[in-house]
DODOBA-201562 format. One record per residue (C-alpha): residue number from 1; residue in one letter; x, y, z. Coordinates in Angstrom, 3 decimals. Each point is the difference from the previous one (the first is absolute). Layout:
pos = NUM	code = a	x = X	y = Y	z = Z .
...
end
This chain:
pos = 1	code = x	x = -30.559	y = -74.269	z = 38.498 .
pos = 2	code = x	x = 0.094	y = -3.616	z = 0.710 .
pos = 3	code = x	x = -2.358	y = -0.537	z = -2.919 .
pos = 4	code = x	x = 2.799	y = 1.045	z = -2.297 .
pos = 5	code = x	x = 3.152	y = -1.344	z = -0.661 .
pos = 6	code = x	x = 1.629	y = 2.756	z = -2.362 .
pos = 7	code = x	x = -0.762	y = 3.707	z = 0.510 .
pos = 8	code = x	x = -2.682	y = 1.221	z = -1.978 .
pos = 9	code = x	x = -0.206	y = 3.912	z = -1.423 .
pos = 10	code = x	x = -3.464	y = 0.199	z = 2.393 .
pos = 11	code = x	x = 2.985	y = -0.268	z = 3.044 .
pos = 12	code = x	x = 0.807	y = 3.492	z = -1.105 .
pos = 13	code = x	x = -3.588	y = 1.688	z = -0.279 .
pos = 14	code = x	x = -0.736	y = 1.182	z = 3.400 .
pos = 15	code = x	x = -2.666	y = -2.271	z = 0.196 .
pos = 16	code = x	x = -0.840	y = -3.077	z = 2.212 .
pos = 17	code = x	x = 2.750	y = -1.839	z = -1.181 .
pos = 18	code = x	x = 2.814	y = 2.799	z = 0.411 .
pos = 19	code = x	x = -1.466	y = -0.025	z = 3.509 .
pos = 20	code = x	x = 0.589	y = -3.871	z = 0.374 .
pos = 21	code = x	x = 3.364	y = 0.345	z = -1.205 .
pos = 22	code = x	x = 0.573	y = 2.835	z = 2.244 .
pos = 23	code = x	x = -1.585	y = -1.611	z = 3.075 .
pos = 24	code = x	x = 0.710	y = -3.462	z = -0.026 .
pos = 25	code = x	x = 3.608	y = 0.159	z = -1.395 .
pos = 26	code = x	x = 1.663	y = 3.251	z = 0.959 .
pos = 27	code = x	x = -1.398	y = 1.286	z = 3.043 .
pos = 28	code = x	x = -0.612	y = -3.150	z = 1.548 .
pos = 29	code = x	x = 3.806	y = -1.200	z = -0.814 .
pos = 30	code = x	x = 1.352	y = 3.782	z = 0.686 .
pos = 31	code = x	x = -2.025	y = -0.075	z = 3.154 .
pos = 32	code = x	x = 0.306	y = 3.705	z = 0.960 .
pos = 33	code = x	x = -2.408	y = 1.963	z = 1.742 .
pos = 34	code = x	x = -0.405	y = 3.178	z = -2.310 .
pos = 35	code = x	x = -0.130	y = -2.269	z = -2.894 .
pos = 36	code = x	x = -2.958	y = -2.332	z = 0.943 .
pos = 37	code = x	x = -1.824	y = 3.284	z = 0.451 .
pos = 38	code = x	x = 0.210	y = -0.021	z = -3.998 .
pos = 39	code = x	x = 0.025	y = 3.836	z = 0.053 .
pos = 40	code = x	x = 1.695	y = 2.217	z = -2.664 .
pos = 41	code = x	x = 2.872	y = 0.682	z = 2.158 .
pos = 42	code = x	x = 1.233	y = -0.922	z = 3.124 .
pos = 43	code = x	x = -0.050	y = 1.672	z = 3.152 .
pos = 44	code = x	x = 3.433	y = -0.443	z = 1.775 .
pos = 45	code = x	x = 1.941	y = 0.862	z = 2.886 .
pos = 46	code = x	x = 3.013	y = 2.181	z = -0.123 .
pos = 47	code = x	x = 2.776	y = -1.172	z = 2.622 .
pos = 48	code = x	x = 1.744	y = 2.918	z = -0.348 .
pos = 49	code = x	x = 3.281	y = 1.472	z = -1.797 .
pos = 50	code = x	x = 0.499	y = 0.845	z = -3.645 .
pos = 51	code = x	x = -1.967	y = -1.483	z = -2.439 .
pos = 52	code = x	x = 1.870	y = -2.540	z = -2.620 .
pos = 53	code = x	x = -2.012	y = -0.908	z = -3.176 .
pos = 54	code = x	x = 0.733	y = -2.334	z = -2.736 .
pos = 55	code = x	x = -1.389	y = -1.747	z = -2.701 .
pos = 56	code = x	x = 1.162	y = -2.521	z = -2.686 .
pos = 57	code = x	x = -1.886	y = -2.314	z = -2.313 .
pos = 58	code = x	x = 1.455	y = -3.488	z = -0.884 .
pos = 59	code = x	x = 0.130	y = -2.129	z = -3.186 .
pos = 60	code = x	x = 1.799	y = -3.146	z = -0.249 .
pos = 61	code = x	x = 0.273	y = -3.193	z = -1.547 .
pos = 62	code = x	x = -0.334	y = -2.860	z = 0.861 .
pos = 63	code = x	x = -2.441	y = 1.334	z = 2.801 .
pos = 64	code = x	x = 1.552	y = -3.008	z = 2.193 .
pos = 65	code = x	x = 3.517	y = -0.275	z = 0.332 .
pos = 66	code = x	x = 2.782	y = -1.589	z = 2.348 .
pos = 67	code = x	x = -0.795	y = 1.196	z = 3.185 .
pos = 68	code = x	x = -2.617	y = 2.430	z = -0.696 .
pos = 69	code = x	x = -2.701	y = 1.553	z = -1.949 .
pos = 70	code = x	x = -1.939	y = 3.316	z = -1.559 .
pos = 71	code = x	x = -1.450	y = 0.076	z = 3.408 .
pos = 72	code = x	x = 2.281	y = -0.209	z = 2.441 .
pos = 73	code = x	x = 2.640	y = 2.250	z = -2.608 .
pos = 74	code = x	x = -3.243	y = 2.878	z = 0.062 .
pos = 75	code = x	x = -0.208	y = 0.259	z = 3.577 .
pos = 76	code = x	x = 3.639	y = -0.436	z = 1.189 .
pos = 77	code = x	x = 1.316	y = 2.076	z = -2.757 .
pos = 78	code = x	x = -1.865	y = 3.026	z = 1.206 .
pos = 79	code = x	x = 0.508	y = -0.760	z = 3.641 .
pos = 80	code = x	x = 3.773	y = 0.078	z = -0.926 .
pos = 81	code = x	x = -0.264	y = 3.409	z = -2.180 .
pos = 82	code = x	x = -1.682	y = 1.535	z = 3.332 .
pos = 83	code = x	x = 2.625	y = -1.902	z = 2.287 .
pos = 84	code = x	x = 2.987	y = 1.425	z = -1.653 .
pos = 85	code = x	x = -0.842	y = 3.891	z = 1.235 .
pos = 86	code = x	x = 0.027	y = -1.035	z = 3.477 .
pos = 87	code = x	x = -3.946	y = -0.383	z = 0.331 .
pos = 88	code = x	x = -1.944	y = -2.699	z = 1.778 .
pos = 89	code = x	x = -2.730	y = -1.475	z = -2.799 .
pos = 90	code = x	x = -3.312	y = -0.042	z = 1.376 .
pos = 91	code = x	x = -2.351	y = 0.139	z = -2.635 .
pos = 92	code = x	x = -0.798	y = -1.472	z = -3.296 .
pos = 93	code = x	x = -2.189	y = 0.013	z = -3.223 .
pos = 94	code = x	x = -0.179	y = -2.113	z = -2.903 .
pos = 95	code = x	x = -1.510	y = 0.146	z = -2.865 .
pos = 96	code = x	x = -0.666	y = -2.814	z = -2.796 .
pos = 97	code = x	x = -0.253	y = 0.495	z = -4.091 .
pos = 98	code = x	x = -1.445	y = -4.009	z = -0.111 .
pos = 99	code = x	x = 0.230	y = -1.336	z = -3.919 .
pos = 100	code = x	x = -3.427	y = -1.491	z = -0.999 .
pos = 101	code = x	x = 0.513	y = -4.526	z = 0.488 .
pos = 102	code = x	x = 2.665	y = 0.717	z = 2.489 .
pos = 103	code = x	x = -0.497	y = -3.027	z = 2.374 .
pos = 104	code = x	x = -1.799	y = 0.814	z = 3.344 .
pos = 105	code = x	x = 2.161	y = -3.020	z = 1.681 .
pos = 106	code = x	x = 3.271	y = 2.195	z = -0.992 .
pos = 107	code = x	x = -1.469	y = 3.252	z = 1.064 .
pos = 108	code = x	x = -0.556	y = -1.616	z = 3.208 .
pos = 109	code = x	x = 3.376	y = -1.242	z = 0.673 .
pos = 110	code = x	x = 1.761	y = 3.108	z = -0.910 .
pos = 111	code = x	x = -2.706	y = 1.911	z = 2.575 .
pos = 112	code = x	x = 1.010	y = -2.203	z = 2.643 .
pos = 113	code = x	x = 3.416	y = 0.952	z = -0.864 .
pos = 114	code = x	x = -0.547	y = 3.404	z = 0.519 .
pos = 115	code = x	x = -1.862	y = -0.562	z = 3.178 .
pos = 116	code = x	x = 3.119	y = -2.309	z = 1.350 .
pos = 117	code = x	x = 2.403	y = 2.797	z = -1.034 .
pos = 118	code = x	x = -1.783	y = 2.836	z = 1.601 .
pos = 119	code = x	x = 0.010	y = -2.017	z = 3.017 .
pos = 120	code = x	x = 3.944	y = -0.760	z = -0.140 .
pos = 121	code = x	x = 0.463	y = 3.796	z = 0.286 .
pos = 122	code = x	x = -2.517	y = 0.806	z = 2.377 .
pos = 123	code = x	x = -2.390	y = 2.355	z = -2.291 .
pos = 124	code = x	x = -3.584	y = -0.202	z = -0.812 .
pos = 125	code = x	x = -1.600	y = 0.224	z = -4.100 .
pos = 126	code = x	x = -2.919	y = 2.327	z = 1.111 .
pos = 127	code = x	x = -1.335	y = 1.460	z = -3.780 .
pos = 128	code = x	x = 0.114	y = -1.148	z = -3.614 .
pos = 129	code = x	x = -1.545	y = -0.554	z = -3.273 .
pos = 130	code = x	x = -0.517	y = -2.274	z = -2.675 .
pos = 131	code = x	x = -0.616	y = 0.490	z = -3.620 .
pos = 132	code = x	x = -0.669	y = -3.023	z = -2.968 .
pos = 133	code = x	x = 1.382	y = 0.410	z = -3.533 .
pos = 134	code = x	x = -1.115	y = -1.708	z = -3.143 .
pos = 135	code = x	x = 1.956	y = -3.289	z = -0.489 .
pos = 136	code = x	x = 3.516	y = 0.801	z = -1.763 .
pos = 137	code = x	x = 0.047	y = 3.249	z = 1.422 .
pos = 138	code = x	x = 1.750	y = -0.246	z = 3.737 .
pos = 139	code = x	x = 2.609	y = -3.086	z = -0.138 .
pos = 140	code = x	x = -1.992	y = -1.552	z = 3.181 .
pos = 141	code = x	x = 0.347	y = 2.395	z = 2.390 .
pos = 142	code = x	x = 1.820	y = 3.140	z = 1.018 .
pos = 143	code = x	x = 0.306	y = 0.848	z = 3.501 .
pos = 144	code = x	x = 0.323	y = 4.012	z = 1.298 .
pos = 145	code = x	x = 0.915	y = 0.748	z = 3.853 .
pos = 146	code = x	x = -0.086	y = 3.232	z = 1.946 .
pos = 147	code = x	x = 1.877	y = 0.125	z = 3.511 .
pos = 148	code = x	x = -0.497	y = 2.564	z = 2.882 .
pos = 149	code = x	x = 2.823	y = -0.067	z = 2.494 .
pos = 150	code = x	x = 0.994	y = 2.416	z = 2.509 .
pos = 151	code = x	x = 3.777	y = 1.128	z = 1.039 .
pos = 152	code = x	x = 1.066	y = 0.839	z = 3.181 .
pos = 153	code = x	x = 1.247	y = 3.566	z = 0.915 .
pos = 154	code = x	x = 3.340	y = 0.947	z = -0.273 .
pos = 155	code = x	x = 0.792	y = -2.961	z = -2.279 .
pos = 156	code = x	x = 1.854	y = 0.782	z = -3.364 .
pos = 157	code = x	x = 0.788	y = -2.182	z = -2.811 .
pos = 158	code = x	x = 0.429	y = 0.761	z = -3.467 .
pos = 159	code = x	x = 3.230	y = 0.914	z = -2.987 .
pos = 160	code = x	x = -0.043	y = 3.366	z = 1.367 .
pos = 161	code = x	x = 1.515	y = -0.866	z = 3.541 .
pos = 162	code = x	x = 2.797	y = -2.602	z = -1.876 .
pos = 163	code = x	x = 3.858	y = 1.211	z = 0.733 .
pos = 164	code = x	x = 3.179	y = -0.886	z = -0.986 .
pos = 165	code = x	x = 1.770	y = -3.010	z = 2.188 .
pos = 166	code = x	x = -4.257	y = -1.375	z = 0.086 .
pos = 167	code = x	x = 0.359	y = -3.824	z = -0.128 .
pos = 168	code = x	x = -2.382	y = -2.382	z = -2.125 .
pos = 169	code = x	x = -1.511	y = -3.194	z = 1.126 .
pos = 170	code = x	x = -2.431	y = -2.107	z = -1.561 .
pos = 171	code = x	x = -2.351	y = -2.620	z = 1.652 .
pos = 172	code = x	x = 0.619	y = -2.421	z = -1.795 .
pos = 173	code = x	x = 1.073	y = -2.158	z = -3.465 .
pos = 174	code = x	x = -0.599	y = 2.065	z = -2.602 .
pos = 175	code = x	x = -2.023	y = -1.184	z = -3.628 .
pos = 176	code = x	x = -2.273	y = -2.593	z = 1.693 .
pos = 177	code = x	x = -3.771	y = 0.833	z = -1.304 .
pos = 178	code = x	x = 1.291	y = 1.192	z = -3.497 .
pos = 179	code = x	x = 1.672	y = -3.266	z = -1.046 .
pos = 180	code = x	x = -2.302	y = -1.463	z = 1.997 .
pos = 181	code = x	x = -2.922	y = 0.995	z = -1.933 .
pos = 182	code = x	x = 1.319	y = -0.526	z = -3.313 .
pos = 183	code = x	x = 1.278	y = -3.401	z = 0.731 .
pos = 184	code = x	x = -3.945	y = -1.076	z = 0.454 .
pos = 185	code = x	x = -0.718	y = 2.124	z = -2.987 .
pos = 186	code = x	x = 2.350	y = -1.176	z = -2.365 .
pos = 187	code = x	x = -0.458	y = -4.017	z = 1.387 .
pos = 188	code = x	x = 3.572	y = 0.211	z = 1.306 .
pos = 189	code = x	x = 1.095	y = -3.117	z = 1.973 .
pos = 190	code = x	x = 1.650	y = 1.962	z = 2.714 .
pos = 191	code = x	x = 0.505	y = -1.307	z = 3.274 .
pos = 192	code = x	x = -2.571	y = -0.133	z = 2.751 .
pos = 193	code = x	x = 2.070	y = 2.249	z = 2.333 .
pos = 194	code = x	x = -0.367	y = 3.143	z = -1.731 .
pos = 195	code = x	x = -3.488	y = 1.638	z = 0.524 .
pos = 196	code = x	x = -1.151	y = 3.438	z = 0.258 .
pos = 197	code = x	x = 0.496	y = 1.833	z = 2.993 .
pos = 198	code = x	x = -3.083	y = 2.025	z = -0.450 .
pos = 199	code = x	x = -0.658	y = 1.124	z = 4.061 .
pos = 200	code = x	x = -1.289	y = 2.813	z = 1.969 .
pos = 201	code = x	x = 3.043	y = 1.554	z = 1.047 .
pos = 202	code = x	x = -1.273	y = 2.537	z = 3.038 .
pos = 203	code = x	x = 0.690	y = -2.326	z = 2.657 .
pos = 204	code = x	x = 3.741	y = -0.200	z = -1.057 .
pos = 205	code = x	x = 0.109	y = 3.887	z = -0.443 .
pos = 206	code = x	x = -1.820	y = 0.391	z = 3.367 .
pos = 207	code = x	x = 2.631	y = -1.844	z = 1.235 .
pos = 208	code = x	x = 2.919	y = 1.610	z = -1.139 .
pos = 209	code = x	x = -1.667	y = 3.501	z = 0.743 .
pos = 210	code = x	x = 0.381	y = -1.056	z = 3.838 .
pos = 211	code = x	x = 3.765	y = -0.836	z = -0.326 .
pos = 212	code = x	x = 1.044	y = 3.101	z = -2.538 .
pos = 213	code = x	x = -2.412	y = 2.774	z = 0.319 .
pos = 214	code = x	x = 2.342	y = 2.049	z = -2.165 .
pos = 215	code = x	x = -0.542	y = -2.144	z = -3.261 .
pos = 216	code = x	x = 0.567	y = 2.460	z = -2.806 .
pos = 217	code = x	x = -2.033	y = -1.377	z = -2.967 .
pos = 218	code = x	x = -1.959	y = -3.161	z = -0.931 .
pos = 219	code = x	x = -1.309	y = -1.554	z = -2.849 .
pos = 220	code = x	x = -1.537	y = -3.159	z = -0.980 .
pos = 221	code = x	x = 2.151	y = -1.562	z = -2.965 .
pos = 222	code = x	x = -2.897	y = -1.281	z = -2.616 .
pos = 223	code = x	x = 0.369	y = 1.055	z = -3.416 .
pos = 224	code = x	x = 3.270	y = 0.719	z = -1.088 .
pos = 225	code = x	x = 1.575	y = -1.608	z = 2.342 .
pos = 226	code = x	x = 2.770	y = 1.540	z = 2.427 .
pos = 227	code = x	x = 1.378	y = 1.921	z = -3.395 .
pos = 228	code = x	x = -3.477	y = 1.770	z = 0.063 .
pos = 229	code = x	x = 0.627	y = 0.823	z = 3.972 .
pos = 230	code = x	x = 3.148	y = 1.217	z = -0.498 .
pos = 231	code = x	x = -0.757	y = 2.485	z = -2.800 .
pos = 232	code = x	x = -2.907	y = 1.349	z = 1.717 .
pos = 233	code = x	x = 1.622	y = 0.644	z = 3.150 .
pos = 234	code = x	x = 2.765	y = 2.165	z = -1.786 .
pos = 235	code = x	x = -1.991	y = 1.465	z = -3.040 .
pos = 236	code = x	x = 1.045	y = 4.050	z = 0.390 .
pos = 237	code = x	x = 1.539	y = -0.568	z = 3.258 .
pos = 238	code = x	x = 3.773	y = 0.992	z = 0.939 .
pos = 239	code = x	x = 1.283	y = -3.011	z = 1.074 .
pos = 240	code = x	x = -0.075	y = -3.535	z = -2.134 .
pos = 241	code = x	x = -0.276	y = -3.633	z = 1.222 .
pos = 242	code = x	x = 2.613	y = -2.668	z = -0.270 .
pos = 243	code = x	x = -1.455	y = -3.851	z = 0.199 .
pos = 244	code = x	x = 2.243	y = -2.631	z = 1.017 .
pos = 245	code = x	x = -0.689	y = -3.224	z = -2.905 .
pos = 246	code = x	x = 1.466	y = -2.684	z = 2.148 .
pos = 247	code = x	x = -1.790	y = 1.078	z = 2.791 .
pos = 248	code = x	x = -3.576	y = -0.279	z = -1.414 .
pos = 249	code = x	x = -1.647	y = -2.913	z = 1.351 .
pos = 250	code = x	x = -1.653	y = -2.036	z = -2.822 .
pos = 251	code = x	x = -1.442	y = -3.373	z = 0.062 .
pos = 252	code = x	x = 1.697	y = -2.551	z = -2.602 .
pos = 253	code = x	x = -2.720	y = -0.806	z = -1.973 .
pos = 254	code = x	x = -0.299	y = 4.033	z = -0.636 .
pos = 255	code = x	x = 3.698	y = -0.165	z = -1.213 .
pos = 256	code = x	x = -0.195	y = -3.109	z = -1.876 .
pos = 257	code = x	x = -3.378	y = 0.934	z = -2.129 .
pos = 258	code = x	x = 1.131	y = 3.997	z = -0.281 .
pos = 259	code = x	x = 3.266	y = -1.081	z = -1.435 .
pos = 260	code = x	x = -1.785	y = -2.333	z = -2.520 .
pos = 261	code = x	x = -2.453	y = 2.771	z = -1.444 .
pos = 262	code = x	x = 2.377	y = 2.502	z = 0.266 .
pos = 263	code = x	x = -2.034	y = 2.047	z = 2.585 .
pos = 264	code = x	x = 1.970	y = 2.314	z = 2.590 .
pos = 265	code = x	x = -1.328	y = -1.341	z = 3.389 .
pos = 266	code = x	x = 0.544	y = 3.440	z = 1.457 .
pos = 267	code = x	x = -3.105	y = 1.283	z = -2.029 .
pos = 268	code = x	x = -2.139	y = -2.965	z = 1.152 .
pos = 269	code = x	x = -2.766	y = 0.612	z = 1.984 .
pos = 270	code = x	x = -1.212	y = -0.859	z = 3.491 .
pos = 271	code = x	x = -3.103	y = 0.472	z = 1.578 .
pos = 272	code = x	x = 1.315	y = -0.805	z = 3.797 .
pos = 273	code = x	x = 3.175	y = 1.967	z = 0.456 .
pos = 274	code = x	x = 1.458	y = 3.291	z = 1.114 .
pos = 275	code = x	x = 2.729	y = 2.226	z = -0.612 .
pos = 276	code = x	x = 0.750	y = 2.515	z = 2.635 .
pos = 277	code = x	x = 3.018	y = 2.444	z = 0.484 .
pos = 278	code = x	x = 0.918	y = 0.069	z = 3.806 .
pos = 279	code = x	x = 2.579	y = 2.599	z = 1.793 .
pos = 280	code = x	x = 3.035	y = -1.015	z = 0.910 .
pos = 281	code = x	x = -0.470	y = -0.498	z = 3.416 .
pos = 282	code = x	x = -3.389	y = -2.368	z = -0.258 .
pos = 283	code = x	x = 1.085	y = -2.142	z = -2.465 .
pos = 284	code = x	x = 0.618	y = -3.013	z = 2.120 .
pos = 285	code = x	x = -3.108	y = 0.658	z = 1.883 .
pos = 286	code = x	x = -2.147	y = 0.243	z = -3.336 .
pos = 287	code = x	x = 1.955	y = -3.583	z = -1.237 .
pos = 288	code = x	x = -0.679	y = -1.287	z = 3.615 .
pos = 289	code = x	x = -3.296	y = 0.427	z = -0.150 .
pos = 290	code = x	x = -0.819	y = -1.249	z = -3.453 .
pos = 291	code = x	x = 2.239	y = -3.096	z = 0.520 .
pos = 292	code = x	x = -2.423	y = -0.585	z = 2.930 .
pos = 293	code = x	x = -3.370	y = 0.132	z = -2.114 .
pos = 294	code = x	x = -0.664	y = -2.930	z = -2.107 .
pos = 295	code = x	x = -0.775	y = 2.130	z = -3.031 .
pos = 296	code = x	x = 3.725	y = 1.764	z = 0.708 .
pos = 297	code = x	x = 2.468	y = -3.177	z = 0.798 .
pos = 298	code = x	x = 1.717	y = 0.296	z = -3.659 .
pos = 299	code = x	x = 0.422	y = 3.890	z = 0.592 .
pos = 300	code = x	x = 3.479	y = 1.470	z = -1.326 .
pos = 301	code = x	x = 1.888	y = 3.067	z = -0.044 .
pos = 302	code = x	x = -0.316	y = 0.830	z = -3.582 .
pos = 303	code = x	x = 1.906	y = 3.224	z = -0.555 .
pos = 304	code = x	x = 0.308	y = 3.356	z = 1.223 .
pos = 305	code = x	x = -1.036	y = 4.329	z = -1.350 .
pos = 306	code = x	x = 2.866	y = 1.454	z = -1.295 .
pos = 307	code = x	x = 1.166	y = 3.305	z = -0.841 .
pos = 308	code = x	x = 0.761	y = -0.835	z = -3.705 .
pos = 309	code = x	x = -0.998	y = -0.516	z = -2.458 .
pos = 310	code = x	x = -3.058	y = 2.439	z = 0.609 .
pos = 311	code = x	x = -3.302	y = -1.515	z = -0.790 .
pos = 312	code = x	x = 1.493	y = -3.113	z = -1.158 .
pos = 313	code = x	x = -0.455	y = -3.550	z = 1.017 .
pos = 314	code = x	x = 3.229	y = -2.438	z = -0.413 .
pos = 315	code = x	x = 0.896	y = -3.813	z = 0.616 .
pos = 316	code = x	x = 3.453	y = -0.626	z = 1.058 .
pos = 317	code = x	x = 1.048	y = -3.814	z = -0.206 .
pos = 318	code = x	x = 2.197	y = -1.589	z = 2.623 .
pos = 319	code = x	x = 3.208	y = 0.651	z = -2.493 .
pos = 320	code = x	x = -1.182	y = 4.102	z = 0.326 .
pos = 321	code = x	x = -1.201	y = 0.156	z = -3.428 .
pos = 322	code = x	x = -3.031	y = 2.595	z = -0.365 .
pos = 323	code = x	x = -2.842	y = 0.124	z = -2.643 .
pos = 324	code = x	x = -2.647	y = 2.117	z = 0.121 .
pos = 325	code = x	x = -3.635	y = -1.583	z = 0.948 .
pos = 326	code = x	x = -2.452	y = 1.887	z = -2.072 .
pos = 327	code = x	x = -3.297	y = 0.830	z = 0.281 .
pos = 328	code = x	x = -2.414	y = -3.318	z = -1.807 .
pos = 329	code = x	x = -1.112	y = 1.476	z = -3.236 .
pos = 330	code = x	x = -2.657	y = -2.477	z = -0.292 .
pos = 331	code = x	x = -1.121	y = -3.256	z = 2.141 .
pos = 332	code = x	x = 1.978	y = -3.011	z = -0.370 .
pos = 333	code = x	x = -2.947	y = -2.243	z = 0.889 .
pos = 334	code = x	x = -3.294	y = 1.446	z = -0.718 .
pos = 335	code = x	x = -3.424	y = -0.480	z = 2.145 .
pos = 336	code = x	x = 1.630	y = -1.152	z = 3.056 .
pos = 337	code = x	x = -1.691	y = 2.468	z = 2.533 .
end
């Protein structure tokens, strides 16, 4: 691999250069025992419990942004999809579609970022795939990650378990990832304070579930933001959700740039925040658990579950006025995850 500075079509041919790329970069960096065997499939231990299975593809512009990169995003995104189901993420696969001419130095940086994020989450990348497409047909790099996790017996999390009177909490400020990525892409002179929040949430979620084991619902706040989560939660359900506008934590840069661009921050993406619904008797325990974790120090109560209007999400202001919080129709900020 060191003979070349950029990806060549022959890196995807299945021959010598493919093997060098896999052995010298992917297997050497990810360093998991199943991957080092270079078999067609990883043979894995089953630690028990119900199986959770998630897959996600990642295409972002720019590939490197304040607070992260496509590699960290790819690992954290799938870890979080498993974690909000109450699963303990254990194994990850990673498939790369590389464009001819992509700099190997940048690929190496991305792969090392994936390894660091996997170590942070306490998981292993155990299998993968690599394809190369002609120059001009791949936009640099696309990454797919698929994850396996295990759900402890007795844990039941999902919108079907939500009840009127439950309380909504969010683990921190909303909209950071979307605005940080957009500022980098468009060349805004945004302050250095705002960075993407991309991070694996499994440690935070494990802390919360240990303190509040009857959490009803969890969802990571990604594309579509808090608005999408709230609407997905109540879709075709006999209850609604009320969001307290004044209680949603927002970074001042998110407020400033959202106003300047005409963007509703409740629709802006995150990659390291979770929304959860807790029964009233576990709200304080859940909030305290969030505050005790580095990724939840800005956690706040942001709403509740109401009987009416059924199947709808509303926003209530500090003055008591209300408006419907609609499901996003199209992406405000395309190519952000």
